[in-house]
C-alpha positions as CSV (number, residue, x, y, z in Angstrom):
1,M,118.2,128.1,107.1
2,N,121.8,128.0,108.3
3,P,123.5,131.4,108.2
4,G,126.8,129.7,107.7
5,D,125.5,128.0,104.5
6,T,124.4,131.4,103.2
7,L,127.8,133.0,103.8
8,R,129.6,130.1,102.1
9,I,127.3,130.4,99.1
10,L,127.9,134.2,98.9
11,Y,131.7,133.5,99.1
12,H,131.6,131.1,96.2
13,F,129.2,133.4,94.2
14,F,131.6,136.4,94.3
15,H,134.7,134.2,93.9
16,A,133.1,132.6,90.7
17,R,132.4,136.0,89.2
18,R,135.9,137.3,90.1
19,L,137.6,134.2,88.7
20,A,135.7,134.2,85.4
21,G,136.7,137.9,84.9
22,S,140.4,137.2,85.7
23,I,140.9,134.6,83.0
24,R,141.5,136.5,79.8
25,S,143.6,134.1,77.7
26,R,144.1,130.4,77.2
27,A,147.5,130.7,78.9
28,D,145.7,132.2,82.0
29,L,143.3,129.3,82.0
30,Q,146.1,126.7,81.7
31,R,148.0,128.2,84.6
32,H,144.9,128.2,86.7
33,Q,144.1,124.6,85.8
34,E,147.6,123.5,86.6
35,A,147.5,125.1,90.0
36,G,144.1,123.6,90.6
37,M,145.4,120.1,89.7
38,R,148.4,120.4,92.0
39,R,146.0,121.1,94.9
40,F,143.6,118.4,93.8
41,R,146.4,115.8,93.7
42,R,147.6,116.8,97.2
43,K,144.3,117.3,99.0
44,V,141.9,115.0,97.3
45,L,143.5,112.2,95.3
46,A,145.8,111.4,98.2
47,R,142.6,110.5,100.2
48,S,141.2,108.3,97.5
49,P,142.3,104.6,97.9
50,F,142.0,104.2,94.2
51,Y,143.9,107.3,93.1
52,A,146.4,107.6,96.0
53,P,149.0,105.3,94.5
54,M,149.0,107.2,91.2
55,R,148.4,110.7,92.4
56,N,151.9,111.9,91.3
57,D,151.8,110.2,87.9
58,P,151.7,112.3,84.7
59,F,148.1,113.3,83.9
60,G,148.0,111.2,80.8
61,R,148.6,108.0,82.7
62,F,145.5,108.3,84.7
63,P,143.0,105.7,83.5
64,I,140.1,106.8,81.3
65,M,136.9,106.1,83.2
66,D,133.3,105.6,82.1
67,K,130.1,104.8,84.1
68,G,130.8,101.1,84.2
69,S,134.4,101.3,85.5
70,Y,133.5,104.1,87.8
71,L,130.7,102.1,89.5
72,L,133.0,99.1,89.6
73,H,135.6,101.0,91.7
74,F,133.1,103.3,93.5
75,D,134.0,102.1,97.0
76,R,137.7,102.9,96.5
77,L,137.3,106.0,94.4
78,N,135.4,108.2,96.8
79,T,137.2,109.9,99.7
80,V,134.3,109.7,102.3
81,G,134.0,105.9,102.8
82,V,130.6,105.6,101.2
83,R,129.9,102.1,99.7
84,L,128.0,101.8,96.4
85,E,125.5,99.4,97.8
86,K,124.5,101.8,100.6
87,A,124.5,104.9,98.3
88,M,122.3,103.1,95.7
89,E,120.0,101.9,98.4
90,T,119.6,105.5,99.7
91,A,119.1,107.0,96.3
92,L,116.6,104.4,95.1
93,A,114.6,104.8,98.3
94,A,114.4,108.6,97.7
95,E,113.3,108.0,94.1
96,R,110.5,105.6,95.1
97,N,109.3,107.6,98.1
98,R,109.8,111.0,96.4
99,D,111.5,112.1,99.6
100,F,114.9,113.5,98.7
101,S,116.0,114.8,102.1
102,P,117.9,111.8,103.5
103,S,121.7,111.8,103.4
104,L,124.5,109.5,104.6
105,G,126.3,111.2,107.5
106,G,125.7,114.7,106.0
107,I,126.7,113.5,102.5
108,T,124.1,114.1,99.8
109,V,123.5,111.0,97.6
110,G,121.7,111.3,94.3
111,M,121.2,109.1,91.3
112,S,121.3,109.9,87.6
113,S,118.3,108.8,85.6
114,G,120.4,106.7,83.2
115,T,120.6,108.9,80.1
116,S,123.6,106.9,79.1
117,G,122.1,103.5,80.1
118,R,123.1,102.4,83.6
119,R,122.2,104.4,86.7
120,G,124.9,106.6,88.1
121,V,125.4,107.8,91.7
122,F,126.8,111.2,92.9
123,L,128.0,112.4,96.3
124,A,128.2,115.9,97.6
125,T,129.4,117.3,101.0
126,G,127.9,120.4,102.6
127,D,130.9,122.4,101.3
128,E,130.4,121.0,97.8
129,R,126.7,121.9,97.9
130,A,127.5,125.5,98.9
131,K,130.1,125.8,96.2
132,W,127.8,124.3,93.5
133,A,125.0,126.7,94.6
134,G,127.3,129.8,94.5
135,V,128.8,129.0,91.1
136,M,125.4,128.1,89.6
137,L,123.9,131.4,90.9
138,A,127.0,133.4,89.6
139,K,126.6,131.9,86.2
140,A,122.8,131.8,86.0
141,L,121.4,134.9,87.8
142,P,120.4,137.7,85.4
143,S,121.1,140.3,88.0
144,S,122.7,140.8,91.5
145,I,122.4,138.1,94.1
146,L,121.1,140.8,96.4
147,K,117.8,141.2,94.5
148,P,115.0,138.8,95.4
149,V,114.4,136.1,92.8
150,S,112.1,133.0,92.6
151,I,113.1,130.0,90.5
152,A,110.7,127.2,89.2
153,F,112.8,124.1,88.8
154,F,111.4,121.0,86.9
155,L,113.3,117.7,87.2
156,R,112.5,114.1,87.8
157,A,114.1,114.2,91.3
158,N,114.8,116.8,93.9
159,S,118.0,116.8,95.9
160,N,119.7,118.4,98.9
161,L,122.0,119.8,96.3
162,Y,119.2,121.8,94.6
163,S,117.5,122.7,97.9
164,T,120.8,124.4,98.9
165,L,119.7,127.2,96.5
166,N,116.6,127.9,98.6
167,R,117.4,130.9,100.8
168,G,113.8,131.7,102.0
169,R,111.9,134.7,100.6
170,H,115.1,136.3,99.2
171,L,115.9,133.4,97.0
172,R,113.1,130.9,96.6
173,L,113.3,127.6,94.7
174,D,110.1,125.7,93.9
175,F,110.7,122.2,92.8
176,H,108.3,120.7,90.3
177,D,108.2,116.9,90.2
178,L,107.9,115.6,86.6
179,T,105.8,112.7,87.7
180,V,103.0,115.1,88.6
181,P,100.4,115.9,85.8
182,M,100.9,119.1,83.9
183,P,97.7,120.9,85.1
184,V,99.1,120.8,88.7
185,H,102.2,122.6,87.5
186,V,100.3,125.2,85.5
187,D,98.3,126.1,88.6
188,A,101.4,126.4,90.7
189,L,103.3,128.5,88.2
190,N,100.3,130.9,87.8
191,R,100.2,131.3,91.6
192,N,104.0,131.8,92.1
193,Q,105.0,133.7,89.0
194,P,108.7,132.7,88.9
195,D,111.4,135.0,87.7
196,I,113.5,132.1,86.4
197,L,111.9,129.0,84.7
198,T,114.2,125.9,84.5
199,A,113.1,122.6,82.9
200,P,114.0,120.0,80.4
201,A,113.4,121.0,76.8
202,G,110.4,118.8,76.3
203,V,108.7,120.2,79.4
204,L,109.4,123.8,78.3
205,R,107.8,122.9,75.0
206,S,104.7,121.7,76.8
207,L,104.7,124.8,79.0
208,A,105.0,127.0,75.9
209,E,101.9,125.2,74.5
210,E,100.0,125.9,77.7
211,A,101.0,129.6,77.5
212,V,99.9,129.9,73.9
213,A,96.6,128.2,74.8
214,G,96.1,130.8,77.5
215,R,96.2,128.5,80.4
216,L,99.6,129.5,81.6
217,S,100.3,133.2,82.3
218,V,103.9,133.7,83.4
219,R,106.5,136.1,82.1
220,P,109.9,134.8,83.4
221,R,112.9,137.0,83.1
222,T,115.1,134.0,82.2
223,V,114.3,130.5,80.8
224,F,116.8,127.7,81.1
225,S,116.7,124.3,79.3
226,V,118.3,121.5,81.2
227,A,118.8,117.7,81.0
228,E,117.8,117.3,77.3
229,V,119.1,118.6,74.0
230,L,117.3,121.8,73.0
231,E,116.3,121.5,69.3
232,P,116.5,124.9,67.4
233,E,112.8,124.8,66.5
234,D,111.8,124.1,70.1
235,G,114.0,127.0,71.3
236,L,112.3,129.4,68.9
237,S,108.7,128.4,69.9
238,I,109.6,128.5,73.6
239,A,111.2,131.9,73.3
240,A,108.1,133.2,71.4
241,A,105.8,131.9,74.1
242,F,107.7,133.5,77.0
243,G,109.2,136.5,75.3
244,V,112.8,135.7,76.2
245,P,115.6,133.7,74.6
246,V,116.1,130.2,75.9
247,R,119.4,129.5,77.6
248,Q,120.9,126.1,78.4
249,I,122.5,124.6,81.4
250,Y,124.8,121.7,80.7
251,Q,124.9,119.5,83.8
252,C,125.1,115.8,84.5
253,T,126.1,113.4,87.3
254,E,129.7,114.5,86.6
255,G,129.0,118.1,87.5
256,F,128.0,121.6,86.3
257,L,129.8,121.6,83.0
258,G,128.6,124.7,81.2
259,I,126.0,127.4,80.6
260,S,124.9,129.4,77.6
261,G,124.3,133.1,77.1
262,E,121.4,134.6,75.2
263,D,123.0,133.7,71.9
264,G,122.5,130.0,72.8
265,R,126.1,129.0,72.7
266,I,127.3,127.0,75.7
267,V,130.6,128.1,77.4
268,L,132.2,125.2,79.3
269,N,133.1,125.9,83.0
270,E,136.9,125.2,82.5
271,E,137.7,127.3,85.6
272,Y,136.6,124.1,87.5
273,V,136.9,121.3,85.0
274,I,139.6,120.2,82.5
275,V,138.0,119.1,79.2
276,E,140.1,116.7,77.0
277,K,138.7,116.4,73.5
278,E,138.5,113.0,71.8
279,W,137.9,114.2,68.3
280,V,135.2,112.6,66.3
281,D,135.7,115.1,63.4
282,R,138.2,117.8,64.2
283,E,137.5,119.9,61.1
284,S,133.8,120.3,62.0
285,G,134.5,120.6,65.8
286,L,132.8,117.3,66.9
287,F,134.3,115.7,70.0
288,V,133.6,113.5,72.9
289,P,134.7,115.1,76.2
290,L,136.8,113.6,79.0
291,I,136.0,115.5,82.2
292,T,138.3,116.1,85.1
293,D,136.8,118.2,87.9
294,F,139.7,119.4,90.1
295,T,137.4,121.1,92.6
296,R,135.4,118.2,93.9
297,S,136.5,116.4,97.1
298,S,134.1,113.6,98.0
299,Q,133.9,111.9,94.6
300,P,136.9,112.5,92.3
301,I,136.0,112.8,88.7
302,V,139.2,112.2,86.7
303,R,139.4,111.7,82.9
304,Y,135.7,110.6,82.8
305,R,134.4,110.0,79.3
306,L,130.9,111.3,78.8
307,D,128.5,109.8,76.2
308,D,127.8,113.2,74.7
309,V,129.1,114.4,71.3
310,L,129.7,118.1,71.5
311,V,130.3,120.6,68.6
312,E,132.9,123.3,69.4
313,D,132.9,126.7,67.8
314,L,136.4,126.6,66.5
315,E,136.4,130.3,65.5
316,D,135.4,131.7,68.9
317,P,138.3,133.6,70.5
318,S,137.2,133.0,74.1
319,P,139.8,131.4,76.4
320,F,137.1,128.9,77.3
321,T,135.7,126.2,75.0
322,V,132.5,127.5,73.4
323,L,130.0,125.0,71.9
324,K,127.8,125.5,68.9
325,R,125.5,122.8,70.2
326,I,125.3,119.4,72.0
327,E,125.0,116.8,69.3
328,G,124.1,113.9,71.5
329,R,121.4,113.1,74.1
330,C,118.5,113.5,71.7
331,D,115.8,111.4,73.4
332,D,112.2,111.7,72.4
333,S,109.1,111.9,74.5
334,L,106.3,109.3,74.5
335,V,102.6,110.0,74.0
336,L,100.0,108.0,75.9
337,T,96.2,108.2,75.4
338,S,93.9,109.2,78.2
339,P,90.2,110.1,78.7
340,R,91.1,113.8,78.5
341,G,93.3,113.4,75.3
342,P,97.0,112.7,74.6
343,V,99.4,112.8,77.5
344,T,103.0,113.6,76.7
345,V,105.5,111.7,78.8
346,H,108.8,113.5,78.7
347,A,112.0,111.6,78.2
348,D,113.4,112.5,81.6
349,T,110.2,111.1,83.3
350,V,110.5,107.9,81.3
351,R,114.2,107.6,82.4
352,Q,113.2,108.2,86.0
353,A,110.6,105.4,85.9
354,V,113.2,103.0,84.5
355,A,115.8,104.0,87.0
356,A,113.4,103.7,90.0
357,S,112.1,100.3,88.8
358,R,113.4,96.9,90.0
359,L,114.8,96.1,86.6
360,V,118.4,94.8,86.3
361,Y,119.9,96.2,83.1
362,D,123.1,97.6,81.6
363,D,121.3,99.4,78.7
364,Y,117.8,99.8,77.3
365,R,115.8,101.3,74.4
366,I,112.1,102.1,74.3
367,I,110.5,102.6,70.9
368,Q,106.9,103.8,70.5
369,L,105.3,102.8,67.2
370,P,102.7,104.9,65.3
371,D,99.8,102.9,66.9
372,G,101.0,103.9,70.3
373,S,102.4,100.5,71.4
374,L,105.8,100.2,73.0
375,R,108.7,98.0,72.1
376,L,111.0,97.4,75.0
377,Q,114.6,96.4,74.6
378,F,116.9,95.6,77.5
379,S,120.5,94.4,77.8
380,P,120.9,91.8,79.2
381,E,117.5,90.4,78.0
382,P,115.1,90.2,80.9
383,D,113.7,86.9,82.2
384,G,110.1,86.5,83.3
385,E,110.6,88.4,86.5
386,G,112.4,91.2,84.6
387,R,109.6,91.4,82.1
388,A,107.0,91.6,84.9
389,A,109.1,94.5,86.4
390,A,109.2,96.3,83.1
391,E,105.4,95.9,82.6
392,A,104.8,97.2,86.2
393,M,107.1,100.2,85.4
394,V,105.0,101.2,82.4
395,R,101.7,100.5,84.2
396,G,102.8,102.6,87.1
397,L,103.9,105.5,84.9
398,A,100.6,105.5,83.0
399,D,98.6,105.3,86.2
400,R,100.4,108.3,87.8
401,L,99.6,110.4,84.7
402,G,96.0,109.2,84.4
403,A,96.7,107.6,81.0
404,H,95.8,104.2,79.4
405,V,98.5,101.5,79.6
406,P,99.9,101.0,76.1
407,A,100.4,97.6,74.5
408,I,103.9,96.3,75.3
409,A,106.1,93.9,73.5
410,F,109.7,92.8,74.1
411,E,112.4,92.4,71.5
412,P,116.1,91.8,71.5
413,F,118.4,94.8,72.3
414,E,119.9,96.3,69.1
415,A,123.6,96.9,69.5
416,R,124.8,100.4,69.1
417,D,126.0,101.6,65.7
418,P,128.9,103.9,66.4
419,L,128.2,105.8,63.2
420,R,124.6,106.7,64.1
421,K,123.2,108.8,66.9
422,F,121.9,106.5,69.7
423,R,118.4,107.4,70.8
424,R,117.2,105.6,73.9
425,I,113.6,106.8,73.8
426,T,112.2,107.1,70.4
427,R,108.7,107.8,69.0
428,I,108.1,106.7,65.4
429,G,105.6,108.7,63.4
């Protein structure tokens, strides 16, 4: 453990708590964002080959980006000279080997699981990791950072970013790999008794079922849902099982975007990001966010359109945007059969398997029919080699979980209907 890292984390922790308390009006927030953008243009955009020529342009003239355009310009967008091919190679190797420690010259490289279709890549320097850790702890810790706390963290992939939180016995982070069968996790949780339990909503639901069945005996002080939409009925059952309200962390490749209190409403972290709202229905508060993070240095995020549809609480007086809920990202889990009974395969685990496979795709959909069989849709439509890679992906996923391989069929990819919620992983019946 590097003492310098700990000091940097503590600095960002106390700065984050001070900053949040100093912003008392929308005017305060706007002045803070404008000052942040001036520094961002001068210190970061000037070092990005893509943004440097336009760094002094009016904000509205910056191009709106999405995952496709961002990956297309990745080599010129980032300020640390990392090429997309090398970043993707490093991230894919980590996914396949389940060893997430390698970096590129001290730059952490990670890969999103493709919630919005194509894989995304993120970069983070040591300073950015320390800042992320400090801000996350300032927002998430239920008490002082000086009190010992243990965190159980469930995700499809670990990262140097997350391990930055690990500060030895004082602050311990136990990573739980979602590709590992549930009984292994239950045993580890019963041994470690975490203070904070953090997992995708589907995993929390399964853990709640384990608790109700008497196999899991933990009483965390705080439970966080991440990576998936938390349905209200799931939130109630999880809260009942663990005896505390379920809070939500809104985070993606583009950064740590928001966190909820015990009332379940998510407050966006606008001390660090500018959120433009592309209104879907202004009267009801539905919008698609365009994110600009004016605090990142290695990988500028400017006017990046997310795939989520958010619902703002238009009556909340907070200077920050407060969400009633996240309307999008409602993937389902799959259920496979096994000698010991049904095995739930959570959406994030399925996405990880697709992302780590050798498939070439822009988008995909996986549909499970009532008989348990899978219908796979990929865009572009895979050739024979691609279909073999898809079958190997499903077979490998089932083998890791000790489940039977379901019947598989391929069908043409259904184009998105902009008026309907897009569900990438769907179980029918």
